[in-house]
C-alpha positions as CSV (number, residue, x, y, z in Angstrom):
1,M,41.7,-33.6,-7.4
2,T,38.1,-35.2,-7.0
3,Q,35.3,-33.8,-8.5
4,S,31.8,-34.2,-6.0
5,Y,28.2,-34.1,-7.5
6,H,26.2,-33.5,-4.2
7,H,22.7,-34.1,-5.1
8,T,20.7,-33.7,-1.6
9,L,20.8,-32.3,1.7
10,L,22.7,-34.5,4.2
11,E,19.6,-36.4,5.8
12,Q,22.1,-36.8,9.4
13,G,24.4,-34.7,11.2
14,E,23.1,-31.6,9.1
15,K,20.0,-29.3,9.7
16,K,17.5,-29.3,6.9
17,T,15.8,-26.0,5.9
18,E,12.2,-25.9,6.1
19,E,10.5,-25.6,2.7
20,R,9.0,-21.7,2.0
21,G,5.0,-23.5,1.1
22,S,3.2,-22.9,-1.4
23,W,-0.2,-21.7,-2.3
24,G,-3.3,-24.6,-1.8
25,G,-4.2,-23.4,-5.8
26,R,-4.2,-20.7,-8.4
27,F,-7.4,-19.1,-7.2
28,E,-6.1,-18.6,-3.4
29,F,-3.4,-16.4,-5.1
30,L,-5.7,-14.6,-7.5
31,L,-7.9,-13.6,-4.5
32,S,-4.6,-12.7,-1.9
33,C,-3.4,-10.3,-4.8
34,V,-7.0,-9.0,-4.8
35,G,-7.3,-8.8,-1.5
36,Y,-4.1,-7.3,-1.4
37,A,-4.5,-4.8,-4.0
38,V,-8.2,-3.8,-3.0
39,G,-7.9,-3.0,0.5
40,L,-8.3,0.7,2.5
41,G,-6.9,2.8,0.1
42,N,-9.7,1.5,-2.5
43,V,-12.5,3.3,-0.2
44,W,-10.1,5.7,2.0
45,R,-7.1,7.2,0.0
46,F,-8.7,7.1,-3.7
47,P,-11.7,9.5,-3.2
48,Y,-9.6,11.3,-0.9
49,L,-6.9,11.8,-3.5
50,C,-10.2,12.3,-6.1
51,Y,-11.5,14.9,-3.7
52,R,-8.2,16.6,-3.1
53,N,-7.3,17.0,-6.9
54,G,-10.6,18.1,-8.6
55,G,-12.7,14.6,-8.9
56,A,-13.1,13.4,-12.4
57,T,-9.8,15.3,-13.3
58,F,-7.9,12.8,-10.9
59,L,-9.3,9.9,-13.1
60,I,-7.5,10.8,-15.9
61,P,-3.9,10.8,-14.7
62,Y,-5.1,7.8,-12.5
63,V,-5.8,6.1,-15.4
64,I,-2.7,6.8,-17.6
65,M,-0.5,5.7,-14.5
66,L,-2.0,2.7,-14.8
67,V,-1.5,1.4,-18.1
68,V,2.4,3.0,-18.4
69,A,3.3,2.4,-15.0
70,G,1.0,0.6,-12.4
71,L,0.0,-2.6,-14.4
72,P,3.7,-3.3,-16.2
73,L,5.3,-2.9,-12.6
74,F,2.5,-5.0,-11.4
75,F,3.6,-7.9,-14.1
76,L,7.5,-7.4,-13.7
77,E,7.0,-8.1,-10.1
78,L,4.7,-10.8,-10.5
79,A,7.3,-12.6,-12.7
80,V,10.4,-11.9,-11.5
81,G,8.8,-13.5,-8.0
82,Q,7.6,-16.5,-9.5
83,F,10.5,-17.3,-11.5
84,A,12.8,-17.7,-9.1
85,S,11.0,-18.7,-5.9
86,E,12.7,-16.3,-3.7
87,G,11.7,-13.5,-1.4
88,P,11.9,-9.7,-1.9
89,I,15.7,-9.9,-0.7
90,T,17.4,-13.3,-2.1
91,V,15.3,-12.7,-5.3
92,W,18.3,-10.4,-6.3
93,K,20.5,-13.1,-7.5
94,V,19.8,-11.6,-10.7
95,S,22.1,-8.9,-10.1
96,P,23.6,-8.6,-6.3
97,A,24.3,-5.3,-6.7
98,F,20.4,-4.6,-6.6
99,H,20.2,-6.8,-3.0
100,G,19.3,-3.3,-1.2
101,I,16.1,-3.5,-3.3
102,G,14.3,-6.1,-1.3
103,F,15.9,-4.4,1.9
104,A,14.3,-1.3,0.7
105,M,10.9,-3.0,0.0
106,V,10.9,-4.8,3.4
107,T,11.7,-1.5,4.6
108,I,9.0,0.3,3.3
109,S,6.4,-2.5,3.9
110,G,7.7,-2.6,7.9
111,M,6.7,1.0,8.1
112,V,3.6,0.9,6.3
113,S,2.4,-1.7,8.5
114,I,2.7,0.1,11.4
115,Y,0.4,2.6,10.4
116,Y,-2.1,0.6,8.6
117,N,-2.8,-1.6,11.3
118,V,-4.2,1.5,13.3
119,I,-6.1,2.4,10.6
120,I,-7.7,-1.3,10.7
121,M,-7.6,-0.2,15.1
122,Y,-10.2,2.0,14.2
123,A,-12.4,-0.2,12.0
124,I,-12.4,-2.7,15.0
125,Y,-13.5,0.2,17.3
126,Y,-15.9,1.4,15.6
127,M,-17.1,-2.5,14.6
128,F,-17.7,-3.0,18.3
129,V,-19.2,0.6,19.2
130,S,-21.9,-0.3,16.1
131,F,-22.4,-4.1,17.8
132,V,-23.3,-2.7,21.3
133,S,-25.8,0.0,19.8
134,L,-27.5,-2.7,17.9
135,D,-30.8,-2.1,19.7
136,T,-30.8,1.6,19.7
137,T,-28.8,3.6,17.3
138,V,-25.3,4.5,16.0
139,P,-23.8,7.4,18.8
140,W,-22.9,9.3,15.9
141,A,-26.6,9.7,14.5
142,S,-27.4,13.1,16.6
143,C,-25.9,16.2,18.5
144,G,-26.1,16.8,21.7
145,N,-23.9,14.3,23.1
146,P,-21.4,14.9,25.9
147,W,-18.5,15.2,22.9
148,N,-20.8,17.4,20.9
149,T,-20.3,21.5,20.1
150,D,-22.9,24.2,19.5
151,S,-21.4,23.6,15.6
152,C,-22.9,20.4,15.3
153,R,-26.0,19.8,13.1
154,S,-27.6,16.9,11.8
155,E,-30.9,17.8,10.3
156,P,-30.3,19.3,6.5
157,Y,-31.9,22.3,5.4
158,P,-35.0,23.5,3.8
159,T,-35.0,23.6,0.2
160,L,-34.9,27.2,-0.3
161,N,-35.7,27.1,-4.2
162,T,-39.6,26.4,-3.0
163,L,-39.9,29.1,-0.3
164,D,-41.4,32.4,-0.8
165,E,-38.8,35.5,-0.5
166,T,-39.7,36.2,2.9
167,T,-39.4,33.0,4.3
168,K,-36.2,32.5,2.4
169,M,-34.7,35.4,3.6
170,E,-35.5,34.2,7.6
171,I,-33.9,31.2,7.1
172,L,-30.8,33.0,5.3
173,Y,-30.1,35.2,8.5
174,S,-31.4,32.9,11.1
175,Q,-29.6,29.3,10.0
176,L,-27.1,30.0,7.4
177,Y,-25.5,33.3,7.8
178,N,-24.0,35.7,10.6
179,V,-26.1,38.7,10.2
180,T,-23.6,40.8,11.5
181,C,-20.6,39.5,9.2
182,V,-23.1,40.5,6.0
183,G,-23.7,43.9,7.8
184,D,-19.9,44.6,7.5
185,L,-19.5,43.5,4.1
186,L,-22.5,46.0,2.7
187,G,-19.8,48.0,1.0
188,N,-18.6,45.0,-1.3
189,F,-22.3,44.3,-2.2
190,S,-22.8,48.3,-3.2
191,S,-19.6,48.4,-5.6
192,T,-20.8,44.7,-6.8
193,Y,-24.3,45.7,-7.6
194,N,-23.5,49.4,-8.3
195,S,-26.5,50.1,-5.3
196,T,-26.1,51.7,-2.1
197,F,-27.0,49.4,1.2
198,T,-26.9,50.4,4.4
199,D,-28.5,47.5,6.1
200,P,-28.9,44.0,5.6
201,A,-32.8,43.9,5.3
202,Q,-32.4,45.5,1.7
203,L,-30.4,42.4,0.2
204,N,-32.3,40.1,-1.6
205,S,-31.5,36.0,-1.4
206,S,-30.0,36.1,-4.8
207,M,-27.5,38.6,-3.4
208,V,-27.0,36.7,0.2
209,L,-26.2,33.6,-1.5
210,S,-23.4,34.8,-3.8
211,D,-19.9,34.6,-3.4
212,V,-19.7,38.1,-2.3
213,N,-21.3,37.2,1.0
214,K,-19.4,33.2,0.7
215,A,-17.4,34.4,4.1
216,C,-19.9,34.8,6.3
217,R,-21.6,31.6,5.7
218,I,-22.3,29.8,9.1
219,R,-20.2,26.3,9.2
220,Y,-21.7,23.3,10.6
221,V,-19.9,20.3,11.6
222,A,-21.6,17.1,10.8
223,P,-21.9,14.9,14.3
224,S,-19.9,12.0,12.5
225,A,-17.4,14.4,12.3
226,E,-17.1,15.4,15.9
227,Y,-17.4,12.2,17.3
228,W,-14.5,11.2,14.9
229,E,-12.1,13.8,16.1
230,R,-13.3,14.4,20.1
231,A,-15.1,10.9,21.2
232,V,-12.8,8.7,19.3
233,L,-9.4,10.8,18.8
234,R,-10.2,13.0,21.2
235,L,-7.8,15.5,19.1
236,H,-9.4,18.7,20.8
237,E,-7.3,17.4,24.2
238,A,-4.2,17.4,22.0
239,D,-1.5,20.7,21.1
240,G,-0.3,19.7,17.8
241,F,3.2,17.4,17.7
242,E,4.5,19.3,20.7
243,D,1.9,17.8,23.3
244,M,-0.1,14.8,21.8
245,G,-1.5,14.0,24.9
246,S,-1.9,10.6,27.0
247,I,-2.3,7.3,25.5
248,S,-6.0,6.4,24.8
249,L,-6.5,3.1,26.7
250,K,-9.7,2.0,24.3
251,N,-7.5,2.7,21.0
252,V,-4.4,0.3,22.5
253,A,-7.1,-2.2,23.0
254,C,-8.0,-2.5,20.0
255,L,-4.7,-1.9,18.2
256,L,-3.7,-5.2,20.4
257,I,-6.9,-6.9,18.8
258,A,-5.6,-5.8,15.5
259,W,-2.2,-7.2,16.0
260,T,-3.3,-10.4,17.4
261,I,-6.0,-11.1,14.4
262,I,-2.5,-10.3,12.2
263,F,-0.9,-13.1,14.3
264,L,-3.4,-15.3,14.3
265,C,-4.1,-15.4,10.5
266,I,-0.2,-15.7,9.3
267,M,1.4,-17.5,11.4
268,K,1.5,-20.7,9.5
269,G,2.4,-18.7,6.4
270,V,0.4,-18.9,3.1
271,K,-1.1,-22.1,4.0
272,S,-3.2,-20.0,6.8
273,S,-3.8,-16.7,5.2
274,G,-4.4,-18.5,1.7
275,K,-7.8,-19.8,3.1
276,V,-8.9,-16.5,5.2
277,V,-9.0,-14.5,1.7
278,Y,-11.5,-16.5,0.5
279,F,-14.4,-14.2,2.7
280,T,-12.0,-11.2,2.8
281,A,-11.6,-10.8,-0.3
282,T,-15.0,-10.9,-1.7
283,F,-17.3,-9.9,1.0
284,P,-16.1,-6.1,0.7
285,Y,-18.1,-5.7,-2.6
286,I,-21.5,-6.7,-1.1
287,I,-21.7,-3.7,1.4
288,L,-20.3,-1.4,-1.1
289,V,-23.0,-1.8,-3.5
290,V,-25.5,-1.2,-0.4
291,L,-23.6,1.9,0.6
292,L,-24.3,3.3,-3.5
293,V,-27.6,2.5,-3.5
294,R,-28.7,4.2,0.0
295,G,-26.4,7.2,-0.9
296,L,-28.3,7.8,-4.5
297,T,-31.1,8.1,-2.7
298,L,-29.9,10.7,-0.1
299,E,-31.1,14.4,-0.7
300,G,-27.9,16.9,-1.7
301,C,-25.9,13.4,-3.4
302,E,-26.3,14.6,-6.7
303,K,-23.6,17.8,-5.7
304,G,-20.9,14.7,-4.8
305,I,-21.7,12.9,-7.8
306,T,-21.4,16.2,-9.9
307,F,-18.0,17.0,-8.7
308,Y,-17.0,13.1,-8.8
309,M,-17.8,13.4,-12.5
310,T,-17.5,16.9,-13.5
311,P,-13.5,17.5,-14.7
312,Q,-11.4,20.6,-14.0
313,I,-9.3,20.8,-17.1
314,H,-6.9,23.2,-15.5
315,R,-5.7,21.2,-12.6
316,L,-4.0,18.6,-15.2
317,T,-1.4,21.0,-15.1
318,E,-0.7,20.8,-11.5
319,A,2.2,18.7,-11.5
320,K,0.8,17.5,-7.8
321,V,-2.0,15.9,-9.2
322,W,-0.2,13.7,-11.8
323,G,2.6,12.8,-8.7
324,D,-0.9,12.1,-6.7
325,A,-2.2,9.8,-9.3
326,A,1.2,7.8,-9.6
327,T,1.9,7.4,-6.0
328,Q,-2.1,6.0,-5.4
329,I,-1.2,3.1,-8.6
330,F,1.8,2.4,-6.4
331,Y,0.2,2.1,-3.6
332,S,-3.1,0.4,-4.4
333,L,-1.6,-2.0,-6.8
334,G,1.5,-2.5,-4.1
335,A,4.3,-2.1,-6.7
336,G,7.3,-1.1,-4.7
337,F,6.3,-3.3,-1.5
338,G,7.9,-6.2,-2.1
339,G,4.2,-8.2,-1.5
340,L,4.0,-9.3,-5.0
341,L,7.3,-10.4,-4.9
342,T,6.5,-12.5,-2.1
343,M,3.1,-13.5,-2.9
344,S,4.3,-14.8,-6.6
345,S,7.2,-16.5,-5.1
346,F,4.7,-19.2,-3.7
347,N,3.5,-20.1,-7.1
348,K,3.9,-22.5,-9.6
349,F,6.5,-21.8,-12.4
350,R,4.2,-22.5,-15.2
351,N,1.3,-20.0,-13.6
352,N,0.2,-17.4,-16.0
353,C,1.0,-14.5,-13.8
354,E,0.4,-12.1,-17.1
355,R,-3.1,-13.0,-16.9
356,D,-3.4,-12.7,-13.4
357,A,-1.7,-9.0,-13.3
358,V,-4.4,-8.0,-15.7
359,I,-7.2,-9.4,-14.0
360,V,-6.2,-7.8,-10.6
361,A,-5.1,-4.4,-12.1
362,I,-8.2,-3.9,-13.8
363,I,-10.7,-5.5,-10.7
364,N,-8.1,-2.8,-8.2
365,C,-8.9,0.1,-10.4
366,A,-12.5,-0.6,-11.3
367,T,-13.4,-1.0,-7.5
368,S,-11.6,2.3,-6.8
369,V,-14.2,3.7,-9.3
370,F,-17.0,2.0,-7.8
371,A,-16.1,3.1,-4.0
372,G,-15.8,7.2,-5.3
373,F,-19.4,6.9,-6.6
374,A,-20.4,5.3,-3.2
375,I,-18.4,8.1,-1.1
376,F,-19.1,11.4,-3.3
377,S,-23.0,10.1,-3.1
378,L,-22.3,10.6,0.7
379,L,-20.3,13.5,0.4
380,G,-22.8,15.5,-1.8
381,F,-25.4,14.5,1.2
382,M,-23.0,16.2,4.0
383,A,-22.4,19.1,1.8
384,H,-26.7,19.5,1.7
385,T,-26.5,19.2,5.4
386,T,-23.6,21.6,6.7
387,N,-23.8,24.2,4.3
388,Q,-20.8,23.5,2.8
389,D,-19.1,23.0,-0.9
390,V,-18.4,19.3,-1.3
391,E,-14.6,20.1,-1.5
392,S,-15.1,21.8,1.8
393,V,-16.5,18.6,3.9
394,V,-13.9,16.7,5.5
395,D,-10.4,17.7,6.0
396,Q,-8.2,14.8,5.5
397,G,-8.1,11.1,4.3
398,P,-9.1,9.0,7.0
399,G,-11.9,11.3,7.6
400,L,-13.6,10.0,4.4
401,A,-13.8,6.4,5.7
402,F,-14.4,7.6,9.6
403,I,-17.1,10.5,8.6
404,A,-18.5,10.3,5.2
405,Y,-19.1,7.1,5.3
406,P,-20.6,6.4,9.3
407,E,-22.7,10.2,8.2
408,G,-24.2,8.0,5.6
409,L,-24.5,4.6,7.7
410,A,-26.5,6.5,10.5
411,K,-29.5,7.4,7.8
412,L,-29.8,3.8,6.9
413,P,-32.9,1.9,8.8
414,M,-31.0,-0.4,11.4
415,S,-28.1,2.1,11.2
416,S,-26.0,0.1,14.0
417,L,-26.6,-3.2,11.9
418,W,-25.3,-1.7,8.5
419,A,-22.4,0.4,10.1
420,F,-21.2,-3.2,11.9
421,L,-21.3,-4.7,8.7
422,F,-19.3,-1.9,6.7
423,F,-16.6,-1.5,9.4
424,F,-16.3,-5.1,9.5
425,M,-15.6,-5.1,5.5
426,L,-13.0,-2.1,6.4
427,L,-11.4,-4.6,8.5
428,T,-11.8,-7.3,6.0
429,L,-10.1,-5.0,3.1
430,G,-7.2,-4.0,5.7
431,L,-6.3,-7.5,6.7
432,D,-5.9,-8.7,3.1
433,S,-3.4,-6.1,2.8
434,Q,-1.9,-6.6,6.1
435,F,-1.2,-10.1,5.9
436,V,1.3,-9.6,2.6
437,M,3.1,-6.6,3.9
438,M,3.4,-8.5,7.1
439,E,4.5,-11.8,5.0
440,T,6.8,-9.7,3.0
441,L,8.9,-8.5,6.3
442,I,8.9,-12.0,7.4
443,S,9.2,-14.1,4.8
444,G,11.9,-11.4,3.2
445,I,13.9,-12.0,6.8
446,S,13.5,-15.6,7.0
447,D,14.8,-16.1,3.6
448,I,18.4,-14.4,4.9
449,F,18.4,-16.6,7.7
450,P,16.1,-19.5,6.7
451,R,17.6,-22.3,9.1
452,F,16.9,-21.0,12.1
453,L,13.7,-18.5,11.2
454,R,11.6,-21.2,9.0
455,T,11.5,-23.9,12.0
456,H,10.7,-21.0,14.4
457,K,8.2,-19.5,12.1
458,T,5.4,-18.8,15.0
459,P,7.3,-17.3,17.3
460,F,9.1,-14.9,14.7
461,T,6.1,-13.5,13.4
462,A,4.8,-13.2,17.3
463,F,8.1,-11.1,17.5
464,C,7.3,-9.2,14.7
465,C,3.7,-8.5,15.4
466,L,4.8,-7.5,19.3
467,I,7.2,-5.2,17.5
468,G,4.7,-3.4,15.0
469,F,2.0,-3.0,18.5
470,L,4.6,-1.6,20.4
471,L,5.5,0.7,17.2
472,G,2.0,2.0,17.0
473,L,1.3,3.1,20.5
474,P,2.4,6.7,19.6
475,Q,-0.1,6.9,17.2
476,V,-2.9,6.1,19.6
477,T,-2.4,8.9,21.9
478,K,-4.8,12.0,21.6
479,G,-3.1,13.5,19.1
480,G,-2.2,10.4,17.3
481,I,-3.9,11.0,14.2
482,Y,-0.9,13.7,13.6
483,M,1.4,11.1,13.5
484,L,-0.3,8.5,11.4
485,T,-0.8,11.3,8.8
486,L,3.0,12.1,8.7
487,M,3.8,8.5,8.3
488,D,0.9,8.2,5.4
489,W,1.8,11.6,3.8
490,Y,6.2,10.2,3.9
491,C,6.3,6.5,4.1
492,G,4.7,5.0,0.5
493,S,5.1,8.2,-1.5
494,Y,8.4,8.8,-3.8
495,N,10.5,6.4,-2.4
496,L,7.8,3.4,-3.6
497,M,8.6,5.2,-7.5
498,L,12.4,5.0,-6.8
499,V,12.4,1.8,-5.8
500,A,10.4,0.5,-8.9
501,L,12.8,2.6,-10.9
502,A,15.5,0.4,-9.5
503,E,13.9,-2.7,-10.3
504,I,13.4,-1.5,-14.0
505,I,17.2,-0.7,-14.2
506,C,18.3,-3.7,-12.9
507,L,16.0,-6.4,-14.7
508,M,16.0,-4.1,-18.1
509,Y,19.3,-2.4,-18.5
510,V,21.6,-4.0,-16.1
511,Y,20.6,-7.7,-16.7
512,P,20.6,-7.7,-20.5
513,L,24.2,-5.9,-20.5
514,V,26.1,-8.2,-18.5
515,G,24.6,-11.2,-20.2
516,W,26.4,-10.8,-23.0
517,F,29.6,-11.6,-20.3
518,W,27.4,-14.2,-18.4
519,P,29.0,-17.8,-18.8
520,Q,25.3,-19.3,-18.4
521,Q,24.7,-17.5,-21.9
522,E,26.8,-19.6,-23.8
523,G,28.1,-16.8,-26.2
524,R,24.6,-16.1,-27.3
525,K,23.8,-12.6,-26.9
526,T,20.8,-11.7,-25.8
527,L,18.7,-8.4,-25.9
528,F,16.5,-8.7,-23.2
529,P,16.8,-12.1,-21.1
530,F,14.3,-11.6,-18.9
531,M,11.7,-11.8,-21.6
532,E,13.4,-15.5,-22.4
533,D,12.6,-16.0,-18.4
534,I,9.5,-15.1,-18.7
535,E,8.8,-16.6,-21.7
536,M,9.8,-19.9,-20.0
537,M,7.0,-19.4,-17.2
538,I,4.0,-18.6,-19.4
539,G,4.8,-20.2,-23.1
540,H,5.2,-16.9,-25.0
541,K,7.5,-13.6,-24.9
542,P,6.0,-10.9,-23.4
543,N,4.1,-8.5,-26.1
544,P,5.7,-5.0,-27.2
545,Y,3.0,-3.1,-25.2
546,W,5.2,-4.8,-21.7
547,V,8.2,-3.9,-23.4
548,I,8.0,-0.4,-24.9
549,N,6.7,0.4,-20.7
550,W,9.5,-1.5,-19.2
551,V,12.1,0.3,-21.2
552,F,11.1,3.5,-21.9
553,L,7.7,5.0,-21.0
554,A,7.6,3.8,-17.4
555,P,11.4,5.0,-16.0
556,V,10.7,8.3,-18.0
557,I,7.7,8.7,-16.3
558,I,8.8,7.9,-13.1
559,I,11.9,10.2,-13.1
560,F,9.8,13.0,-14.9
561,I,6.9,12.8,-11.8
562,V,9.7,12.6,-8.8
563,I,11.4,15.8,-10.5
564,V,8.7,17.8,-11.1
565,S,6.8,17.1,-7.9
566,A,9.7,17.9,-6.0
567,T,9.7,21.3,-7.3
568,Q,6.0,21.5,-5.9
569,Y,6.3,20.1,-2.6
570,A,4.4,20.7,0.4
571,P,4.9,20.2,3.9
572,A,2.7,17.4,5.4
573,N,-0.5,18.9,7.4
574,Y,-4.0,17.9,9.2
575,G,-6.8,20.1,8.2
576,D,-5.7,23.8,9.3
577,Y,-2.6,22.7,11.6
578,E,1.2,22.7,9.5
579,F,3.0,20.4,10.8
580,P,6.3,21.7,12.6
581,P,9.7,21.6,10.3
582,W,11.3,19.1,12.5
583,T,8.7,16.5,12.2
584,E,9.2,17.4,8.2
585,G,12.5,15.8,8.8
586,I,11.4,12.9,10.4
587,G,8.9,12.4,7.3
588,W,12.0,12.7,5.0
589,C,14.2,10.1,6.6
590,M,11.3,7.5,5.9
591,V,11.7,8.6,2.3
592,V,15.5,8.2,2.1
593,A,15.9,5.4,4.3
594,P,14.8,2.7,1.7
595,V,16.6,4.4,-1.4
596,A,19.9,4.9,0.9
597,M,19.9,1.1,1.5
598,I,19.9,0.7,-2.0
599,L,22.7,3.0,-3.0
600,L,24.7,1.5,0.1
601,V,24.3,-2.3,-0.4
602,M,25.2,-1.4,-4.3
603,A,28.5,0.3,-3.0
604,I,29.4,-2.5,-0.8
605,Q,28.7,-5.4,-3.4
606,V,30.8,-3.7,-5.6
607,C,33.6,-3.4,-3.3
608,R,33.3,-7.0,-2.2
609,L,32.9,-8.4,-5.6
610,G,33.9,-6.1,-8.2
611,P,31.9,-3.9,-10.9
612,L,31.3,-7.3,-13.0
613,K,30.6,-9.5,-10.9
614,A,28.3,-7.2,-8.4
615,F,26.2,-6.7,-11.4
616,S,26.1,-10.3,-13.0
617,P,23.6,-13.0,-12.2
618,T,24.9,-15.5,-9.6
619,D,25.7,-19.0,-10.5
620,S,22.3,-19.8,-8.3
621,W,19.9,-17.7,-10.4
622,G,17.4,-19.2,-12.0
623,P,13.9,-21.3,-11.4
624,A,14.3,-23.0,-8.1
625,N,12.5,-26.5,-9.3
626,P,15.2,-29.1,-11.2
627,E,12.1,-29.8,-13.4
628,D,11.8,-26.3,-14.6
629,Q,15.4,-26.0,-15.0
630,T,15.9,-26.1,-19.1
631,G,17.8,-24.2,-21.7
632,K,20.5,-21.9,-20.2
633,Y,19.4,-23.1,-16.6
634,A,19.6,-26.6,-17.3
635,S,23.7,-26.7,-15.9
636,L,21.7,-26.1,-12.3
637,R,21.0,-29.5,-12.4
638,N,24.2,-30.7,-11.7
639,E,26.4,-27.7,-10.9
640,P,30.1,-29.2,-9.2
641,I,31.2,-28.3,-6.2
642,M,34.9,-29.1,-5.2
643,V,35.6,-30.7,-2.4
644,C,38.2,-33.4,-0.6
645,S,35.6,-34.8,1.9
646,M,32.1,-34.2,2.7
647,S,33.2,-32.4,5.9
648,D,34.9,-29.9,4.2
649,I,32.3,-28.2,1.5
650,K,34.0,-24.7,0.7
651,L,32.0,-21.5,-1.2
652,D,33.5,-20.0,-4.0
653,S,32.4,-16.5,-3.1
654,P,33.9,-13.9,-0.9
655,P,32.9,-13.2,2.6
656,Y,29.6,-11.8,3.3
657,I,27.9,-8.9,4.5
658,G,28.5,-8.4,8.3
659,G,25.3,-9.3,10.5
660,I,24.5,-12.3,8.0
661,D,24.3,-16.1,9.6
662,S,27.4,-17.7,8.1
663,P,27.9,-21.4,9.2
664,P,31.5,-23.0,9.9
665,A,33.0,-24.5,6.4
666,S,31.5,-28.1,7.5
667,E,27.9,-26.8,8.1
668,R,27.7,-24.9,4.9
669,V,25.3,-27.1,3.0
670,Y,22.1,-24.9,1.8
671,G,18.6,-25.4,1.3
672,D,15.7,-24.0,-0.5
673,A,17.4,-20.6,-0.5
674,S,21.0,-19.2,0.1
675,P,21.3,-17.4,3.3
676,Y,24.1,-15.4,2.0
677,I,23.7,-12.1,0.2
678,G,25.1,-11.7,-3.4
679,G,27.0,-15.5,-2.7
680,V,27.3,-17.1,-6.0
681,A,27.5,-21.0,-4.8
682,T,25.0,-22.7,-5.8
683,P,22.6,-24.1,-3.2
684,L,21.6,-27.6,-3.3
685,R,17.7,-26.7,-4.0
686,H,18.8,-26.5,-7.7
687,V,20.3,-30.0,-8.0
688,P,18.0,-33.2,-8.2
689,S,16.8,-34.2,-4.7
690,L,17.1,-38.1,-3.3
691,R,15.8,-39.1,-0.5
692,Q,19.2,-40.4,0.8
693,E,22.7,-38.5,-0.1
694,R,24.5,-39.7,-2.9
695,V,28.6,-38.7,-3.5
696,F,30.0,-39.4,-7.2
697,Q,33.4,-39.4,-6.7
698,E,35.2,-39.3,-10.3
699,T,39.1,-39.1,-9.9
700,V,40.5,-36.2,-12.6
701,A,43.9,-36.8,-13.9
């Protein structure tokens, strides 16, 4: 019997696996994280959730969720990806039964990428329209266009408190209230004010402006809102999900451009996207500052700022508010998507990912709050112009980015130029996040089939972008906004929290438990082995804040929010349109699919490997580079493989999940990452690499 130590890939006769690549520097990684976390959600989703959940009230659960769930999970994902230098699927060698987490992450990122790029497409369309209007003004600045209706109004109302009573009543009845409707409510006025009224002319301005008369207000629509729904979407030509209308060719062209940009920026992986973020991650802040300054000079801006900063404490009793806060933290920071794992896997082993996590989380949340001031100042102006309350100005999330912001931009001098810059900013915000989500999808699959897909990186990237383009076509029909809203409502919601919960269970509960039986522990029983893994990277153990949140607070809060929010579940809608029940079924399939993958893969792994082996770290779990394999991972440097000859290398694990690339025994020599899910053979990346093959034969009696 012979025992062989294989120290490198065969230089001849075998296919070598391409390297995964790495960041050009730590700053590239930090900017990529900032760009990923600070995305369209900060200027679209966060202000909308504040808008829907009572303004400043939403900031309270938002900050709490950041401290006890968002930041700890952000650090946790950065740490596990950096430690193993593996993508979201193959990194779960720490516990093969949890490989389904990786599939869930890739699935969520893939689904979100489909509709996220449609939002980027709208930004591109508005950018083009602004560019061709540089010599004039933006088309949504005024009424009287072919797409406008009689409800369109662009001019603000006179300030009523500066007018005499007679003039004030004339304006109220001619512009703001329906006189016929007021006449029908005279009985209500009589009972409220303990007097008899028989004619609307008997009322004074205070009575007309009271809540008794609220139903009689004439509702006007901002020109930017009509441009969005009637010119860009052409939503009035669709009839819900039952008749979504034909495809909009202008939007198809813009969607194709969006996917082409994505392909060109990520076709070389992080080596290309890492350079782009120097611009895309910093430019948006310049435009946000300009918008805030302009918004604060518009009439009525104080209404929006007051709404944003005034808490409605009673809203804190609503589970939906807490659920939205938790979901936004996950959505914004990117926990559960797999993007953080992917980016950190390209890091150097000794990078201080704890510091990076804190910096990025603070920048992300500060940007959200800052963007809130900018957009609510514009919402206050719109409320003043359209004679509505602030909470009634815009119907839905995307409308904040494509109605409220454009409305404010139209009031700026050289509005077309500022609109072009703003939508260029939206493009850069969206691209950063889209880069990472697509890289998560591509790297995740490439790590399963490294030999073929890494050597064909560009064609595979083009294929993924083509599939994303085709799947996005239903969302560029005239009723496509309904499909986009449905995907946004369900794709990145509670499934993100359940994926994060599975991560915590794996690393904080299962990993320590089976570590008591793991041979690499050499008989030493460790309460939290992943804490020691982190210490190897950053030089010190995580402080009690991280431990308490990982082990107790984060999982408890996630479970609580999922359960309570389920009891107050409301189906998806767009404005006043309630989606039909069958679309709700599709939405729940998008929620359940990633979670089902976790459970399905876990069941398969337990059946294949047995309970203990399925939940125990594989022999190849540990740092990727030999110089980092110290302490309990030192054995990875010279892991023995029992062979009779170099053409007969055997695997020491059972057959792998069907569909995974499994070469014949004579070709089973591994490169940067094992292509076998749950495999326990030691990949050759874990032993010292030499330029030439060296096999030392040692005869064993």
